[in-house]
N, C-alpha and C positions, 0 to 999 in steps of 0.2 A: 271550519276546518274539517276535512274528511278524515275519518279513521279514528279509532281509539288510540290510546297510548301504545297498545300492542300492535296496532296496524291491522287488526282483524275485522274491522267493520265500523259503521258510523257510531258516534257517541250516543249515549242514551238520550240526551236532551234533543239531539237532532232527530232521532227516530221518533220520540214522543211528539215533537212539533209536526213531523210529517203525518203521523197518525191522526192528530187533532185536525190537520188540514183536510185529510181524506174524509174523516167523519163529517166535518162541516160542509164540505163541498158536495157531498152526495146525500146529505140529509139523514145520516145514519144514527142520529142522537137517540131515537126511540129504540133502535136495535142494539145499541151499545150496552154491554153488561160488564160491570166491574165486580169480579168475584174470583175465587181461587178454585181451579179445577182439582178435584180430589180423585177422580177416576174417569176412565173412558171405557165404555162397554161397546165392543164391536157389534154391529147388526148386519143383516144381509143388505140393507139399503143405506148403510152409513154407520153412524155411531151415536150413542147417548153419552153426553158429557155431563158428569155429575159435579155440581158446584156448591160452594158455601160462600155466602156474602159476608160483608163486614159485620153484620148483626147476628151471624151464626145461622142464618136461614138457609136450608138446603133447597136446591132446585135441580132440574135436569133440562138440558137443551138437546134436541135431536138435530144432528148435523149430517149432511151428505158427505162432507170432507172435514178432516180435522188436521190442523198443522200445530205441532208441538214445538214451541220455541224454548229450548232448554238451556241455552247459554252457549259458551264457547268450547265445551267439551266435545269429544267424539260423538257425532250424531248417531241416533238409533232410528231406523226406518221401520215403520209398522206396515205390514201388508194389509190388504182389504180384510183378511180373515183375522187380523189381530196378532199374527205371529211377529215376534221381534226379530229383526235382522240387523246385526251389528254392521255399521258402515265403516269403511276404511277412513280414518281421520285424515284430513288434509294437512300437509306440512305447514307449520307455523312460520310466518315471515318474521324475521328478526332483524 
């Protein structure tokens, strides 16, 4: 079934299944990191993403691009220089 109960996107289990498929198909197991992002520091060539894993260990990933999936609230867009730009929320379908 496509869509969540609110009709705003795919169900979490469908999304998780898709992600597992992409990771397996492209051999991304070694690059897959399960952690919580605690901060993003913009850089001229991308960003440093600060993480803490399930054991409380801190680490940092350097990324060219960062996509923040924050849920169904109004999105916030970050420019290359890290300035926050409030985006206009899309109307909810009901």
